[in-house]
C-alpha positions in Angstrom: 0.0 0.0 0.0 2.8 2.4 1.0 4.6 1.5 -2.2 1.6 2.3 -4.4 1.1 5.7 -2.6 4.8 6.5 -3.1 4.5 5.6 -6.8 1.4 7.8 -7.1 3.1 10.8 -5.6 6.2 10.2 -7.8 4.0 10.3 -10.9 2.2 13.4 -9.6 5.6 15.2 -9.0 6.8 14.3 -12.5 3.5 15.6 -14.0 3.9 18.8 -12.1 7.5 19.3 -13.3 6.3 18.8 -16.9 3.6 21.4 -16.4 6.1 23.9 -14.9 8.6 23.2 -17.7 5.9 23.9 -20.4 5.0 27.1 -18.6 8.6 28.2 -18.4 9.2 27.1 -22.0 6.1 28.0 -24.0 8.1 27.7 -27.2 7.8 23.9 -26.8 4.4 24.2 -28.4 5.6 26.3 -31.3 6.4 24.9 -34.7 8.8 25.3 -37.6 7.3 25.2 -41.0 9.5 24.6 -44.1 8.8 25.6 -47.7 10.5 24.5 -50.9 9.2 25.7 -54.4 10.5 22.6 -56.2 10.7 19.7 -53.7 7.8 20.7 -51.6 4.1 19.5 -51.7 1.2 21.2 -50.0 -0.1 17.9 -48.8 3.1 17.4 -46.7 3.2 18.2 -43.0 5.7 21.1 -43.6 7.2 20.3 -40.3 10.6 19.2 -41.5 13.1 19.9 -44.3 12.3 16.4 -45.6 8.5 17.2 -45.9 8.3 20.9 -46.9 5.3 22.7 -48.2 5.5 24.1 -51.8 3.2 27.2 -51.9 3.6 30.2 -49.7 -0.2 30.5 -49.9 -0.3 27.5 -47.5 0.4 30.0 -44.8 -3.2 31.1 -45.0 -4.4 27.9 -43.5 -1.8 27.6 -40.8 -2.8 28.9 -37.4 0.5 30.7 -36.6 1.4 31.2 -33.0 4.0 33.0 -30.9 7.4 31.4 -31.4 6.6 29.8 -34.8 9.2 29.9 -37.5 8.6 30.0 -41.2 11.7 28.8 -43.2 12.1 29.2 -47.0 14.7 27.2 -48.9 17.9 29.0 -49.5 19.0 29.5 -53.1 15.4 28.9 -54.3 13.0 31.3 -55.9 9.3 31.5 -55.0 7.1 33.1 -57.8 4.3 34.2 -55.5 3.8 36.9 -52.8 4.3 36.2 -49.1 1.2 37.5 -47.5 0.9 37.9 -43.7 -2.4 39.3 -42.3 -3.3 39.5 -38.7 -0.3 37.4 -37.6 0.5 37.8 -34.0 3.7 36.7 -32.2 4.5 37.9 -28.7 7.2 40.3 -27.6 9.1 37.4 -26.0 8.5 35.0 -28.8 8.1 36.7 -32.2 7.1 34.8 -35.3 10.2 34.5 -37.6 10.3 34.2 -41.4 13.7 33.3 -42.5 15.8 31.0 -44.7 16.9 27.4 -44.1 19.9 25.8 -45.7 23.0 27.8 -46.6 21.5 31.1 -45.6 24.9 32.7 -45.0 25.8 32.5 -48.7 22.4 32.3 -50.4 19.0 33.6 -49.2 15.6 32.5 -50.4 14.1 34.7 -53.1 10.6 36.0 -53.8 10.2 37.1 -57.4 6.7 38.2 -58.4 5.4 39.5 -61.7 2.1 41.3 -61.8 1.4 41.1 -58.1 1.2 44.3 -56.1 3.7 43.2 -53.4 6.5 40.8 -52.9 5.8 40.7 -49.2 2.6 42.1 -47.6 2.5 42.6 -43.8 -1.0 43.8 -42.7 -2.1 44.3 -39.1 0.6 42.2 -37.6 2.5 42.3 -34.3 5.8 40.8 -33.1 7.3 39.6 -36.3 10.8 39.2 -37.7 11.5 38.8 -41.5 15.1 38.1 -42.4 17.5 36.7 -45.0 15.2 37.1 -48.0 15.7 38.6 -51.5 12.6 40.2 -53.0 11.8 41.6 -56.5 8.5 42.7 -58.0 7.9 43.5 -61.7 5.1 44.2 -64.2 3.5 41.8 -66.7 1.6 42.4 -69.9 -1.6 41.7 -67.8 -0.6 44.5 -65.4 -3.2 45.5 -62.8 -4.9 48.7 -64.1 -6.8 51.3 -62.2 -8.1 54.8 -62.6 -6.3 55.8 -59.4 -2.6 56.0 -58.6 -1.2 52.5 -58.0 2.0 51.2 -56.4 4.0 48.0 -56.4 6.2 47.4 -53.3 9.0 45.0 -52.6 7.8 45.0 -49.0 4.6 46.7 -47.8 3.7 46.9 -44.2 0.4 48.6 -43.4 -2.3 48.8 -40.8 -6.0 49.3 -41.5 -7.5 49.1 -38.0 -7.5 51.6 -35.2 -5.3 49.4 -32.9 -1.6 49.4 -31.9 0.7 47.2 -34.0 4.3 46.9 -32.9 7.6 45.1 -32.9 8.3 44.4 -36.5 11.9 43.8 -37.6 13.1 43.6 -41.2 16.7 42.3 -41.0 19.1 41.4 -43.8 16.6 41.6 -46.6 17.4 42.6 -50.1 14.8 44.4 -52.2 15.7 45.1 -55.8 14.2 45.7 -59.2 10.7 46.9 -58.3 8.7 48.6 -61.1 5.0 49.0 -61.7 5.3 49.6 -65.4 6.8 47.3 -68.0 10.3 47.9 -69.3 10.3 50.6 -72.0 7.7 52.8 -70.4 8.8 56.4 -70.5 7.6 59.2 -68.2 7.0 62.8 -69.4 9.2 65.7 -68.5 6.3 67.2 -66.5 6.1 64.2 -64.2 9.4 64.9 -62.5 8.2 68.4 -61.6 5.2 67.2 -59.6 5.5 67.2 -55.8 5.9 63.4 -55.4 4.9 61.9 -58.7 1.4 61.4 -59.9 1.8 58.1 -61.8 2.2 54.4 -60.9 5.6 53.4 -59.4 7.6 50.6 -57.8 8.8 51.2 -54.2 11.3 49.4 -52.1 10.1 49.1 -48.5 6.9 51.0 -47.5 5.3 51.3 -44.0 1.9 53.0 -44.1 -0.6 53.8 -41.4 -3.9 53.9 -43.2 -6.0 54.7 -40.0 -7.0 57.8 -38.1 -6.4 56.4 -34.6 -4.2 53.3 -35.0 -0.5 53.3 -34.3 2.6 51.5 -35.5 5.4 51.3 -32.9 8.8 49.8 -32.5 9.9 49.1 -36.0 13.4 48.2 -37.2 14.8 48.1 -40.7 18.4 47.0 -40.5 21.3 45.4 -42.4 19.3 45.5 -45.6 19.8 46.5 -49.3 17.4 48.4 -51.5 18.5 48.8 -55.1 17.0 49.8 -58.4 13.4 50.8 -57.7 11.2 53.3 -59.6 10.6 55.6 -56.7 11.6 55.7 -53.0 13.8 53.1 -51.3 12.5 53.2 -47.8 9.3 55.2 -47.0 7.3 55.6 -43.8 3.9 57.4 -44.1 1.4 58.3 -41.5 -0.9 61.1 -40.3 0.3 64.0 -38.0 -2.8 65.6 -36.5 -2.3 67.9 -33.5 1.0 66.2 -32.7 -0.5 62.8 -32.7 1.8 60.7 -34.9 0.8 57.4 -36.4 4.3 55.8 -36.5 6.6 56.1 -33.4 9.8 54.6 -32.1 11.6 53.3 -35.1 15.2 52.6 -36.3 16.6 52.5 -39.8 20.2 51.4 -39.6 23.1 49.8 -41.4 21.3 49.7 -44.8 22.5 50.4 -48.3 20.0 52.2 -50.6 21.1 52.7 -54.2 19.8 53.7 -57.6 16.3 54.7 -56.5 14.2 56.8 -58.9 13.0 58.9 -56.0 14.4 59.6 -52.6 16.6 57.1 -50.8 14.8 57.3 -47.4 11.7 59.4 -46.6 9.3 59.7 -43.7 6.1 61.7 -43.0 4.0 61.9 -39.8 6.5 60.0 -37.6 8.0 60.5 -34.2 11.0 59.3 -32.2 13.1 57.9 -35.1 16.8 57.1 -35.2 18.4 56.8 -38.7 22.0 55.8 -38.5 24.9 54.1 -40.4 23.1 54.0 -43.7 24.6 54.5 -47.2 22.4 56.2 -49.8 23.8 56.6 -53.3 22.3 57.8 -56.5 18.8 58.8 -55.3 16.8 60.4 -58.1 18.4 58.0 -60.6 17.5 58.3 -64.3 19.1 55.1 -65.5 15.7 53.6 -66.3 12.9 55.6 -68.0 10.4 54.2 -65.5 12.1 56.0 -62.7 10.9 59.3 -61.3 14.3 61.0 -61.6 14.4 63.2 -58.5 15.0 62.8 -54.8 17.1 63.7 -51.8 19.1 61.0 -50.1 16.8 61.4 -47.2 14.1 63.8 -46.2 11.5 64.3 -43.5 8.1 66.0 -43.5 5.6 66.6 -40.6 7.8 64.7 -38.2 9.3 65.1 -34.7 12.2 64.0 -32.6 14.3 62.5 -35.4 18.0 61.8 -35.0 19.9 61.3 -38.3 23.5 60.4 -37.8 26.6 58.7 -39.2 25.1 58.2 -42.7 26.6 58.7 -46.1 24.6 60.6 -48.7 26.1 60.8 -52.2 25.2 61.6 -55.8 21.5 62.7 -55.3 20.1 63.8 -58.7 17.1 65.8 -59.9 15.9 69.1 -61.3 14.5 70.1 -57.9 15.1 69.2 -54.2 17.7 66.3 -54.4 19.9 67.4 -51.5 22.0 64.9 -49.5 19.4 65.1 -46.7 16.8 67.8 -46.1 14.2 68.8 -43.6 10.9 69.6 -45.4 8.2 71.7 -43.7 6.2 71.1 -40.5 8.9 69.3 -38.5 10.4 69.9 -35.1 13.5 68.6 -33.4 15.1 67.0 -36.4 18.9 66.8 -36.0 21.5 65.8 -38.5 25.0 65.0 -37.2 28.1 63.1 -38.2 26.8 62.6 -41.8 29.0 62.6 -44.9 27.3 64.3 -47.9 28.9 64.6 -51.3 28.1 65.5 -54.9 24.4 66.0 -54.3 22.8 68.2 -57.0 20.3 70.0 -54.6 22.8 70.9 -51.9 23.7 70.2 -48.3 21.7 72.1 -45.7 18.0 72.6 -46.5 15.5 73.5 -43.7 12.0 74.6 -45.0 9.2 76.5 -43.3 7.3 75.9 -40.1 10.2 73.9 -38.7 11.3 74.3 -35.1 14.6 73.6 -33.4 16.2 71.7 -36.3 20.0 71.3 -36.7 22.9 70.4 -38.9 26.1 69.9 -36.8 29.4 68.1 -37.2 28.7 67.0 -40.8 31.0 67.1 -43.8 29.8 68.3 -47.2 31.8 68.0 -50.4 30.8 69.7 -53.6 27.1 69.7 -52.8 24.6 72.1 -54.5 26.2 72.2 -58.0 22.9 72.3 -59.9 22.2 75.5 -61.9 18.6 76.6 -62.5 17.8 76.5 -66.2 20.4 73.9 -67.1 19.3 70.3 -67.9 15.7 71.2 -67.1 16.5 72.3 -63.5 13.8 74.4 -62.0 15.6 75.0 -58.7 19.0 76.2 -57.9 21.3 73.9 -55.9 22.3 75.5 -52.6 24.9 74.8 -50.0 22.9 76.5 -47.3 19.1 77.1 -47.5 16.7 78.3 -44.9 13.3 78.5 -46.6 10.0 79.8 -45.2 8.0 77.6 -47.6 5.3 75.6 -45.8 2.8 74.9 -48.5 0.7 78.0 -48.6 2.0 80.6 -46.1 5.6 81.4 -45.5 6.6 80.7 -41.9 10.0 80.6 -40.3 11.9 78.4 -40.0 12.3 78.9 -36.3 15.5 78.3 -34.2 17.7 76.7 -36.8 21.2 75.6 -35.5 24.1 75.1 -37.9 27.5 74.6 -36.3 30.8 72.7 -36.6 30.2 71.6 -40.1 32.9 71.3 -42.7 31.9 72.5 -46.1 34.2 72.1 -49.1 33.2 73.4 -52.6 35.8 73.2 -55.5 36.4 76.3 -57.6 34.4 74.9 -60.6 31.2 75.2 -58.6 29.5 78.4 -57.6 28.3 78.1 -54.0 24.7 79.3 -53.6 23.0 80.4 -50.4 19.4 81.4 -49.7 17.9 82.6 -46.4 14.3 83.6 -46.0 13.7 87.1 -44.8 11.1 85.9 -42.2 13.4 83.3 -40.6 13.5 83.7 -36.8 16.3 82.2 -34.8 19.5 81.4 -36.8 22.7 80.2 -35.3 25.7 79.7 -37.7 29.0 79.1 -35.8 32.2 77.2 -35.7 31.9 76.0 -39.4 34.6 75.8 -42.0 33.5 77.1 -45.4 36.3 76.2 -47.8 34.6 77.6 -50.8 37.2 77.9 -53.5 35.1 79.5 -56.2 32.5 82.3 -56.0 29.5 82.4 -53.6 26.2 84.1 -54.5 22.8 84.8 -53.0 19.9 83.1 -54.9 16.1 82.9 -54.6 14.7 80.2 -52.3 11.7 78.4 -53.7 9.6 81.0 -55.5 10.4 83.7 -53.0 12.0 86.9 -54.5 14.0 88.8 -51.8 14.1 91.9 -54.1 10.4 92.4 -54.4 8.7 90.7 -51.4 9.6 93.0 -48.5 12.3 94.0 -46.1 14.7 91.8 -44.3 12.9 90.8 -41.0 15.0 87.8 -39.8 15.8 88.2 -36.1 17.4 86.4 -33.1 20.6 85.7 -35.0 24.0 84.4 -33.8 26.4 84.4 -36.7 30.0 84.3 -35.7 33.2 82.4 -35.3 33.2 80.7 -38.8 36.3 80.0 -40.9 36.1 81.2 -44.5 38.7 80.1 -47.1 38.6 83.7 -48.4 36.5 86.8 -48.1 34.4 85.8 -51.1 33.4 82.5 -49.5 30.3 84.1 -48.1 28.3 86.5 -50.4 28.6 90.1 -49.4 25.1 90.8 -50.8 23.5 88.7 -48.1 22.0 90.6 -45.2 23.6 88.1 -42.7 27.4 88.6 -42.1 29.7 86.9 -39.6 30.3 89.2 -36.6 33.7 87.6 -35.9 35.0 85.7 -38.9 38.3 83.9 -39.5 39.9 83.7 -42.9 42.5 81.2 -44.3 43.2 77.7 -45.4 42.5 74.9 -43.0 44.9 72.7 -45.0 42.8 69.6 -45.4 44.7 66.4 -45.9 43.1 65.8 -49.3 40.5 68.4 -50.4 38.1 67.1 -53.0 38.5 63.6 -51.6 35.5 61.3 -50.8 36.4 60.1 -47.3 35.9 61.9 -44.0 39.6 61.6 -43.2 40.4 63.7 -46.3 39.0 66.7 -44.3 41.2 66.5 -41.2 42.7 70.0 -41.0 46.4 70.4 -40.5 46.5 74.2 -39.8 46.5 74.1 -36.0 47.0 77.8 -35.5 43.9 78.6 -37.5 41.5 75.8 -36.4 42.4 74.3 -33.0 40.4 75.5 -29.9 38.9 78.4 -31.9 35.3 77.3 -31.5 32.8 78.7 -29.1 30.5 76.9 -26.7 27.1 76.8 -28.5 24.4 78.8 -26.7 20.6 78.7 -27.0 19.3 81.2 -29.4 17.5 84.3 -27.9 13.9 83.5 -26.9 14.5 79.8 -27.4 13.7 77.7 -24.4 14.5 74.3 -26.0 17.7 74.4 -27.9 18.4 70.9 -29.3 16.6 68.1 -27.5 19.7 65.9 -27.7 21.8 68.6 -26.1 23.8 71.5 -27.6 27.3 70.4 -26.6 28.6 67.2 -28.2 31.3 65.1 -26.5 32.9 63.7 -29.7 33.7 65.0 -33.2 32.9 63.4 -36.5 35.6 60.7 -36.2 34.8 59.9 -32.5 37.6 62.0 -31.0 36.9 63.6 -27.7 36.2 67.3 -27.7 38.3 68.7 -24.9 38.0 72.3 -23.7 37.0 74.7 -26.5 36.0 72.9 -29.7 38.0 73.2 -32.9 36.4 74.7 -36.0 34.7 72.3 -38.4 33.6 68.7 -37.9 37.0 67.1 -37.0 39.2 67.9 -34.0 42.9 68.1 -34.6 44.8 65.4 -32.6 
């Protein structure tokens, strides 16, 4: 009798331990599903590499749970869209879509023709997509509509007034995305429209379609976007009374190249960190289906955005097309430690109704070379532009900070500058302007400073900048440096395309000549990330008074 009781309690203890183990390891109930477009069969279990599913549409009948993994065969191509609707992982156990096999050397590919998206993520939470290559092209039976259409490599959207969060796109490659068939040609008028009016292919798009829903905690990282008709990476949401529909996101360590529109763009977003990205040849015209205009990066209607340690080069287009610019209705957008070179539209561009935005510790090389009237350009390129344009009424910009930047312009380029007469709060200090050719004042937008009223800009701090020569800042401009330096900073390799080329060697002229940056008069905020940085462009510590320019002499 005692032996049977002992046996009963032993079994009960074992059962209890099993229950506790399952509670502590809920992933024991999760599954891994495998897909192979050649060797798979949809009647298989899909639960092993030896019994994979064939069709991605099989996902529609799987009841995916937190911790589940979806594996696509490496080196294989799936000719259908990957569609994920209302798929919910948990924060501790996200659902993962990845590659099996030799994923280090060969990802799985999704290549669709005629479908609207390579990958669609709709109303999902706690999801990771990684190690995939995605392309999306047109067919002769292309989807037609009377309204503007788009085709995306990856489209993430929400359509319900709920919170959707924790989506990661990691190590994906999106390339060759076009809405129209090869040979389609756009009119010259199309590139002059605000964002394009026709059908386009886009790289990665995140869209909040709702009035009250929210997308949070998004990461796009370690990925490549190449050869798309319009924008490479684009986030779009509402901004109504400072209620932003996309918040808390990172875009990092990506390479975005040969986009017909901007490289990276965001509207109606808050709390973003964009860092360590390379954007090259935005506004590309190497395919007639491309828009042919776009900055490397730009923001609109956004708040609290830190853009740092990126490389923006070779932006092209008849208008806009700066390395990175801050469009109107933004606040607290800060660009620091970025390298900008050979961008047609220019370097610094802050438009109207913007508050407390900054460019600091950046390097600009031969930006703003575009000349209005040449090659159908309708806007001048500008090395420095504060514009009051905000859609209808000219307003600001307000409290713009521009300090410790290094600007190099070779003598073959005329450096152009435009500052709106209504700008309020302007700080320009500790910069190096090595402008080897002429510098002139030009119109900003459609504003004509000669006919539209007196100069009313106020709350200005403009001092302590180094100019290559007296003509490096236009005398015709109402703003003049109150305490300028003149001379050659003696860069290691002027006209070079690495940050190290712009280490100055002239200690007597540059070292410890900077001032501590104050808040502008009547500005209670300054820069939300702090006015004083601890390190320069290259990561050197800033000790005592800062040097002039973006790099401290060691």
